[in-house]
C-alpha positions as CSV (number, residue, x, y, z in Angstrom):
1,X,99.3,126.6,84.9
2,X,97.8,124.3,87.3
3,X,98.9,122.9,90.5
4,X,98.5,118.8,90.6
5,X,98.4,116.6,94.0
6,X,99.7,113.0,93.1
7,X,100.4,110.3,95.5
8,X,104.5,108.9,94.5
9,X,105.7,106.0,96.0
10,X,108.4,106.6,98.2
11,X,111.9,105.6,96.9
12,X,113.1,104.5,100.7
13,X,110.0,102.0,101.6
14,X,106.3,100.9,101.2
15,X,105.1,103.6,102.6
16,X,104.1,107.1,100.0
17,X,104.4,110.5,100.0
18,X,102.2,113.1,98.2
19,X,104.4,115.2,95.6
20,X,103.6,118.6,93.9
21,X,103.6,119.4,91.0
22,X,103.2,122.3,88.6
23,X,101.0,121.5,85.6
24,X,100.9,124.0,82.8
25,X,98.7,122.7,79.5
26,X,101.4,122.0,77.4
27,X,101.2,118.1,76.0
28,X,105.0,117.8,76.4
29,X,105.3,118.0,80.3
30,X,102.4,116.2,80.8
31,X,104.3,113.4,78.9
32,X,107.6,114.0,80.9
33,X,105.3,113.8,83.6
34,X,104.0,110.1,82.8
35,X,107.7,109.4,82.4
36,X,108.5,110.4,85.3
37,X,105.5,107.7,86.9
38,X,106.9,105.3,85.9
39,X,110.5,105.3,86.1
40,X,109.5,106.6,90.0
41,X,107.2,102.8,89.8
42,X,109.9,101.1,88.6
43,X,112.5,102.6,90.8
44,X,109.3,101.3,94.1
45,X,109.6,98.1,92.3
46,X,113.5,96.9,93.5
47,X,113.0,98.1,97.0
48,X,108.8,96.5,97.3
49,X,109.0,94.2,100.1
50,X,109.6,90.4,99.1
51,X,105.8,89.8,101.0
52,X,104.3,92.9,98.9
53,X,106.0,91.1,95.4
54,X,104.6,87.3,96.6
55,X,100.9,88.9,97.2
56,X,101.7,90.2,93.1
57,X,102.4,86.6,91.9
58,X,99.4,85.5,93.6
59,X,97.2,87.5,92.7
60,X,97.9,87.4,88.6
61,X,98.3,84.0,88.9
62,X,94.6,83.5,90.1
63,X,93.6,85.9,87.9
64,X,95.2,84.5,85.0
65,X,94.2,80.7,84.9
66,X,91.5,81.5,86.4
67,X,90.2,83.3,83.1
68,X,92.1,80.8,81.0
69,X,90.5,77.2,82.7
70,X,87.0,79.4,82.0
71,X,88.0,80.0,78.2
72,X,88.5,76.7,77.8
73,X,85.7,75.4,79.9
74,X,83.4,78.0,77.5
75,X,85.1,77.2,74.6
76,X,84.6,73.4,75.0
77,X,80.3,73.9,76.3
78,X,79.3,74.9,72.7
79,X,75.7,74.5,72.5
80,X,76.3,71.8,75.2
81,X,74.9,72.3,79.1
82,X,78.0,73.7,81.2
83,X,77.4,70.2,83.5
84,X,78.8,67.7,80.5
85,X,81.8,69.9,79.9
86,X,84.6,67.4,80.5
87,X,86.0,69.7,83.2
88,X,88.6,67.5,84.7
89,X,91.5,67.8,82.6
90,X,91.0,71.3,82.2
91,X,90.5,71.9,86.5
92,X,93.9,69.7,87.0
93,X,95.8,71.4,84.9
94,X,94.8,75.4,85.5
95,X,95.8,74.3,89.2
96,X,98.9,72.3,88.2
97,X,99.8,75.3,85.7
98,X,99.4,77.7,89.0
99,X,101.2,75.9,91.4
100,X,104.5,75.6,89.3
101,X,104.8,79.2,88.3
102,X,103.7,80.4,91.7
103,X,107.3,78.1,92.3
104,X,109.0,79.9,89.4
105,X,108.4,83.1,89.7
106,X,108.4,83.3,93.8
107,X,112.3,82.1,93.4
108,X,113.0,84.3,90.2
109,X,111.5,87.3,92.7
110,X,113.8,85.4,96.0
111,X,116.8,85.5,93.0
112,X,116.5,89.1,92.1
113,X,115.8,90.8,95.2
114,X,118.1,91.6,97.7
115,X,119.5,89.1,99.7
116,X,117.8,90.7,102.8
117,X,114.4,90.7,100.8
118,X,113.1,87.7,102.4
119,X,113.6,89.4,105.7
120,X,110.1,89.1,107.6
121,X,109.5,92.5,110.4
122,X,106.5,92.5,112.8
123,X,104.3,94.9,109.6
124,X,105.4,92.1,107.3
125,X,104.4,89.1,109.4
126,X,101.0,91.4,110.3
127,X,99.8,92.5,107.1
128,X,100.6,88.7,106.1
129,X,98.2,87.3,108.9
130,X,95.5,90.2,107.8
131,X,95.3,89.1,103.8
132,X,95.3,85.3,105.3
133,X,92.1,86.3,107.1
134,X,90.3,87.9,105.6
135,X,91.6,85.9,102.2
136,X,90.2,82.6,104.5
137,X,86.0,84.1,104.7
138,X,86.3,82.3,100.2
139,X,87.3,79.4,101.7
140,X,84.5,79.1,104.5
141,X,81.9,80.1,101.7
142,X,83.2,78.1,99.4
143,X,82.8,75.1,101.6
144,X,79.7,76.0,102.8
145,X,78.5,76.8,99.4
146,X,79.1,72.9,98.2
147,X,78.4,71.4,100.8
148,X,75.1,72.5,100.2
149,X,75.4,71.7,96.2
150,X,76.4,68.3,97.9
151,X,73.2,68.0,99.5
152,X,71.6,69.5,96.7
153,X,72.9,67.1,94.9
154,X,73.8,68.9,92.1
155,X,76.4,67.7,89.4
156,X,79.8,67.5,90.6
157,X,80.6,70.1,87.8
158,X,78.6,72.6,89.8
159,X,80.8,71.6,92.9
160,X,84.1,71.9,92.2
161,X,83.5,74.6,90.2
162,X,82.5,76.8,92.9
163,X,85.1,74.8,95.3
164,X,87.9,76.0,92.4
165,X,85.9,79.4,92.8
166,X,86.0,80.0,95.9
167,X,89.6,79.1,95.9
168,X,90.3,81.7,92.8
169,X,88.3,84.0,95.1
170,X,90.1,83.2,98.4
171,X,93.7,84.1,96.3
172,X,92.8,87.7,94.8
173,X,91.0,89.0,98.0
174,X,94.1,87.9,100.3
175,X,96.3,89.5,98.1
176,X,94.4,92.5,97.4
177,X,94.3,93.0,101.0
178,X,97.9,92.7,101.3
179,X,98.7,95.0,98.9
180,X,96.5,98.0,100.1
181,X,97.7,97.2,103.2
182,X,101.5,97.7,101.8
183,X,100.1,100.1,100.0
184,X,98.0,102.5,102.1
185,X,99.2,101.4,105.2
186,X,98.8,98.9,107.8
187,X,97.8,99.9,111.3
188,X,97.3,97.1,114.0
189,X,94.8,97.0,116.4
């Protein structure tokens, strides 16, 4: 028999507590422990702050729509150079789908969440500001990269894709920073 400490979300809020489980080598107990972990995660989703759910929505949508965009562009490329692939329609569709899905998912999260879920306290505002500041770094990097590419007179394809990638990385990094701050704790300096 061995003792293992595992992090399990505390049901009273976004902080974490450590619980100690004693495991034997029997597979049935390991299966039961995995089920307990899944149930505790599902219960945590119910009490997860609206802002954390929003960060999950934005991060997943950014990854999903950009992946879809890449699949379409690389599928169209075949033997032609990437700069000659028609990208404008796919880029606009990816942006439109991302915006529409974000509106629908945020509406669903707000509708099926607790009535007071959208109330922000000081910690929520600080975590949001922290995540936005971190995420905005990629917008600046993308802007500078696009400026440099336009000065070098590169094809519009590369400039547009650099800007789009910067926005996607900004959303992913900002969402990740917010989620980590909610999950691991956030300390204002």
